[in-house]
Wavefront OBJ file of the C-alpha trace (Angstrom):
o trace
v 48.330 -47.700 67.633
v 50.537 -48.613 70.938
v 51.701 -51.775 72.199
v 51.150 -53.644 68.987
v 52.036 -57.062 67.874
v 53.368 -57.204 64.161
v 52.031 -60.544 62.694
v 53.959 -61.226 59.243
v 52.848 -63.797 56.781
v 49.779 -65.710 54.862
v 46.585 -63.852 54.570
v 44.505 -65.426 52.336
v 40.452 -66.036 51.943
v 39.667 -69.422 52.757
v 36.145 -70.969 51.148
v 35.017 -73.401 53.920
v 33.008 -76.123 53.581
v 31.225 -78.030 56.381
v 30.329 -81.637 55.960
v 26.794 -82.735 57.497
v 28.850 -86.479 58.143
v 32.052 -88.183 57.260
v 34.420 -86.800 54.247
v 33.322 -89.490 51.305
v 35.180 -91.912 49.891
v 36.020 -91.754 46.245
v 33.005 -91.806 43.864
v 30.379 -91.037 46.319
v 29.405 -87.930 47.488
v 28.822 -85.704 51.107
v 26.045 -83.580 52.004
v 27.442 -79.868 52.977
v 25.899 -78.582 56.189
v 27.478 -74.807 56.266
v 29.792 -72.957 53.437
v 31.472 -69.488 54.142
v 34.252 -67.704 51.925
v 36.096 -65.558 54.569
v 39.834 -64.665 56.140
v 42.228 -67.721 56.348
v 45.736 -68.531 56.302
v 47.769 -69.211 59.413
v 48.595 -65.414 59.949
v 45.209 -64.120 58.724
v 43.164 -66.802 61.299
v 45.578 -66.523 63.998
v 45.273 -62.372 63.584
v 40.959 -63.077 64.158
v 41.860 -64.951 66.867
v 44.574 -62.631 68.445
v 42.211 -59.562 67.660
v 39.470 -61.295 69.874
v 41.927 -61.717 72.907
v 42.414 -58.197 72.525
v 45.424 -57.518 71.560
v 46.639 -54.753 69.063
v 47.347 -56.249 65.650
v 49.191 -54.886 62.443
v 49.397 -56.959 59.772
v 51.869 -57.761 56.561
v 52.362 -60.636 54.153
v 50.505 -61.995 51.129
v 49.260 -59.450 48.514
v 45.592 -59.122 47.974
v 43.950 -59.418 44.953
v 40.682 -58.682 43.277
v 38.454 -61.640 44.351
v 39.519 -61.545 48.152
v 40.703 -58.107 49.053
v 37.464 -56.950 50.121
v 36.965 -59.708 52.122
v 40.320 -59.410 53.997
v 40.223 -55.507 54.158
v 36.335 -55.200 55.222
v 37.066 -58.074 58.162
v 39.834 -56.605 59.671
v 39.510 -53.116 59.163
v 36.014 -53.370 61.032
v 37.704 -54.745 63.732
v 40.553 -51.861 64.195
v 43.816 -54.076 62.908
v 46.459 -51.827 61.305
v 46.047 -52.979 57.412
v 48.287 -50.184 55.939
v 51.015 -52.259 54.784
v 48.668 -54.841 53.032
v 49.323 -54.286 49.047
v 46.780 -55.441 46.228
v 47.916 -56.512 43.121
v 46.387 -56.902 39.903
v 45.394 -60.737 40.458
v 42.811 -63.180 41.439
v 44.252 -63.493 45.090
v 45.344 -66.494 47.159
v 42.308 -68.361 48.202
v 42.150 -72.289 49.167
v 39.296 -74.779 49.600
v 39.038 -76.596 52.479
v 36.134 -79.761 53.136
v 35.815 -80.381 56.684
v 34.189 -83.436 59.073
v 34.449 -83.594 62.471
v 37.865 -85.109 62.212
v 39.241 -84.157 59.058
v 39.962 -81.115 57.432
v 40.843 -81.532 53.537
v 42.621 -78.438 51.413
v 42.819 -77.562 47.692
v 44.766 -74.681 46.573
v 47.227 -73.362 43.946
v 50.583 -73.176 46.072
v 52.643 -74.660 43.087
v 51.690 -71.788 40.698
v 52.152 -69.330 43.180
v 55.650 -70.340 44.864
v 56.615 -71.480 41.422
v 55.852 -68.359 39.263
v 59.384 -66.915 40.170
v 57.526 -63.759 41.198
v 56.795 -63.374 45.093
v 52.940 -62.913 45.625
v 53.880 -61.178 49.014
v 55.451 -57.973 50.320
v 58.882 -58.667 52.401
v 58.565 -57.918 56.330
v 58.405 -54.021 57.125
v 61.406 -52.708 58.971
v 59.543 -50.089 60.944
v 56.955 -52.455 62.028
v 59.473 -54.902 63.446
v 61.340 -51.935 65.355
v 58.242 -50.681 66.766
v 56.361 -53.674 67.803
v 56.130 -55.566 71.572
v 56.601 -58.575 69.571
v 56.200 -60.292 66.033
v 53.919 -63.460 65.096
v 56.005 -64.340 62.086
v 55.231 -67.397 59.369
v 58.265 -68.938 57.883
v 57.324 -69.363 54.301
v 58.396 -66.013 53.212
v 62.031 -63.658 53.389
v 62.436 -65.838 56.902
v 66.205 -65.095 56.820
v 65.293 -60.919 56.666
v 62.589 -61.276 59.324
v 64.404 -63.522 61.828
v 67.538 -61.099 61.413
v 65.398 -57.748 61.810
v 63.498 -58.992 64.952
v 67.243 -60.109 66.350
v 68.541 -56.571 65.165
v 65.703 -55.029 67.152
v 65.318 -57.298 70.014
v 61.954 -58.617 69.182
v 61.136 -61.952 70.546
v 58.667 -63.869 67.875
v 56.541 -66.811 67.957
v 56.606 -68.666 64.755
v 55.635 -72.241 63.442
v 56.413 -75.464 61.156
v 60.146 -74.611 60.523
v 63.024 -77.261 60.428
v 65.638 -77.398 63.291
v 68.323 -76.168 62.025
v 66.916 -73.050 60.332
v 67.256 -69.289 61.256
v 63.661 -69.201 61.933
v 63.964 -71.837 64.898
v 67.651 -70.724 65.696
v 66.195 -66.900 67.335
v 63.012 -67.735 67.824
v 60.692 -67.087 71.376
v 58.587 -69.687 70.492
v 58.348 -72.459 68.048
v 55.128 -74.501 67.484
v 55.744 -77.445 65.103
v 52.537 -79.535 64.477
v 53.132 -83.181 64.011
v 51.850 -82.697 59.674
v 54.807 -80.744 59.520
v 57.078 -83.249 61.415
v 56.013 -85.888 59.350
v 56.514 -84.600 56.392
v 59.856 -83.616 56.788
v 61.127 -85.995 59.034
v 59.286 -89.236 58.213
v 59.001 -91.771 61.474
v 61.977 -90.251 63.234
v 61.755 -90.716 66.851
v 59.757 -87.836 68.490
v 62.165 -87.364 71.498
v 65.203 -87.124 69.353
v 63.480 -84.642 66.657
v 62.493 -82.566 70.367
v 66.470 -82.649 71.176
v 67.479 -81.379 67.583
v 65.076 -78.449 67.634
v 65.941 -77.786 71.165
v 70.074 -77.730 71.136
v 69.351 -75.451 67.787
v 67.358 -72.494 69.810
v 67.402 -70.788 73.055
v 63.092 -70.570 72.706
v 60.541 -72.688 73.904
v 59.755 -75.428 71.218
v 56.183 -77.217 71.195
v 55.674 -80.347 69.544
v 51.607 -80.152 68.326
v 50.318 -83.519 68.238
v 46.563 -83.065 67.652
v 44.106 -84.737 70.463
v 47.692 -86.487 71.846
v 49.822 -84.859 74.129
v 52.016 -82.247 73.086
v 55.524 -82.181 73.769
v 57.405 -79.053 74.786
v 60.784 -77.359 76.852
v 63.822 -75.925 75.993
v 67.651 -76.687 75.493
v 69.338 -79.209 77.850
v 65.498 -80.047 79.136
v 63.768 -83.443 79.432
v 60.972 -82.899 77.504
v 57.850 -82.150 79.311
v 54.004 -83.468 78.195
v 50.593 -81.533 78.301
v 47.359 -83.380 77.636
v 45.083 -81.023 75.179
v 41.702 -80.175 76.294
v 39.228 -82.567 75.589
v 36.188 -80.650 74.374
v 33.196 -81.449 71.783
v 34.788 -81.064 68.399
v 32.687 -79.146 65.558
v 35.733 -78.552 63.123
v 39.641 -78.610 63.448
v 40.241 -75.876 60.716
v 42.206 -73.328 62.188
v 43.343 -75.247 65.205
v 47.066 -74.752 64.558
v 46.195 -71.162 63.784
v 44.516 -70.653 66.978
v 47.055 -72.449 68.861
v 49.881 -70.062 67.134
v 47.596 -67.056 68.413
v 47.679 -68.098 71.966
v 51.369 -68.521 72.218
v 51.397 -64.510 70.951
v 49.223 -63.920 73.403
v 51.604 -65.567 75.693
v 54.653 -64.073 74.510
v 53.079 -60.640 74.443
v 51.864 -61.305 78.321
v 55.351 -62.874 79.111
v 53.770 -66.134 80.461
v 55.545 -68.972 81.594
v 56.864 -72.266 79.458
v 54.201 -73.966 81.115
v 51.109 -70.942 81.320
v 52.098 -70.477 77.458
v 51.348 -74.212 76.863
v 48.221 -74.254 78.727
v 46.883 -70.990 77.264
v 47.289 -71.912 73.698
v 45.818 -75.543 74.166
v 43.236 -73.537 75.662
v 42.771 -71.502 72.630
v 42.907 -74.350 70.292
v 40.646 -76.129 71.891
v 38.075 -73.996 72.366
v 38.548 -73.136 68.598
v 37.820 -76.802 67.656
v 34.159 -76.365 68.995
v 33.534 -73.460 66.642
v 32.966 -72.744 62.746
v 33.832 -70.806 61.282
v 37.386 -69.102 63.804
v 36.555 -65.965 62.202
v 33.200 -65.621 62.637
v 33.518 -67.039 66.158
v 37.118 -66.600 67.728
v 37.872 -67.845 71.341
v 37.396 -64.940 73.806
v 39.386 -64.196 76.627
v 36.821 -64.679 79.036
v 35.939 -68.391 77.539
v 39.884 -69.050 77.666
v 39.926 -68.103 81.202
v 37.052 -70.088 82.464
v 38.593 -73.395 80.366
v 41.662 -72.505 82.450
v 39.958 -73.012 85.865
v 38.629 -76.405 84.746
v 42.421 -77.617 84.611
l 1 2 3 4 5 6 7 8 9 10 11 12 13 14 15 16 17 18 19 20 21 22 23 24 25 26 27 28 29 30 31 32 33 34 35 36 37 38 39 40 41 42 43 44 45 46 47 48 49 50 51 52 53 54 55 56 57 58 59 60 61 62 63 64 65 66 67 68 69 70 71 72 73 74 75 76 77 78 79 80 81 82 83 84 85 86 87 88 89 90 91 92 93 94 95 96 97 98 99 100 101 102 103 104 105 106 107 108 109 110 111 112 113 114 115 116 117 118 119 120 121 122 123 124 125 126 127 128 129 130 131 132 133 134 135 136 137 138 139 140 141 142 143 144 145 146 147 148 149 150 151 152 153 154 155 156 157 158 159 160 161 162 163 164 165 166 167 168 169 170 171 172 173 174 175 176 177 178 179 180 181 182 183 184 185 186 187 188 189 190 191 192 193 194 195 196 197 198 199 200 201 202 203 204 205 206 207 208 209 210 211 212 213 214 215 216 217 218 219 220 221 222 223 224 225 226 227 228 229 230 231 232 233 234 235 236 237 238 239 240 241 242 243 244 245 246 247 248 249 250 251 252 253 254 255 256 257 258 259 260 261 262 263 264 265 266 267 268 269 270 271 272 273 274 275 276 277 278 279 280 281 282 283 284 285 286 287 288 289 290 291 292 293 294 295 296
């Protein structure tokens, strides 16, 4: 496969439940409107969108298990992604369970068991894959130092997400899209402009702070922060919006877009993703994105 993007990170299956109404209060009930068991994870969902945008993708990362390998392999195999690097192990595999209404998504998983087991449930990044790719989309969750150093060794630009400002992933990235949930968890109520300065001071890459429907913040070292209002569309589900934004940044990186065009494109991809459920079955297309971009 020529001119491919190497996508390394969390590739799991997701059982998603879209509610008919709002998320219920404790000790009450809600009606499930739709439910699916499909490809998920930050890299899995982003890869599904990248493939829909016409990119060639090679996947690496999470071990597959008995309960999710067929879902993942059949999905990506049917779309001509390179799945030769994915490894199946004798365990159930990683699945999360997500309940969604129009405005929220609540995730249940077994991350403490997985990360606390002492045994990695993922493969290291493949050096040959990084060497041969055009660019990469790298999650910061597994072997971040190795991933960043290999990309640096072979001069491969990479897009990443949700890592701290002093991390090796932020230091060497081409693009880092950091969510407001991550910033709040790591840095509490620290002033956003001060955080933006800390992030940009520690990298030569483009830093983007995503904030849901609020204006996102973006820019580079030494610049004043710039702002962009996301597209206002009819939201069905916010599940996978951040992963779709990541896919948009990878598409922009591959196509060598300007910072402004990167933000516009990624925002359009994420906005369209919110109008669809589930994203794995209805990922945004190039035609849809271009049509939306013409409106703003």
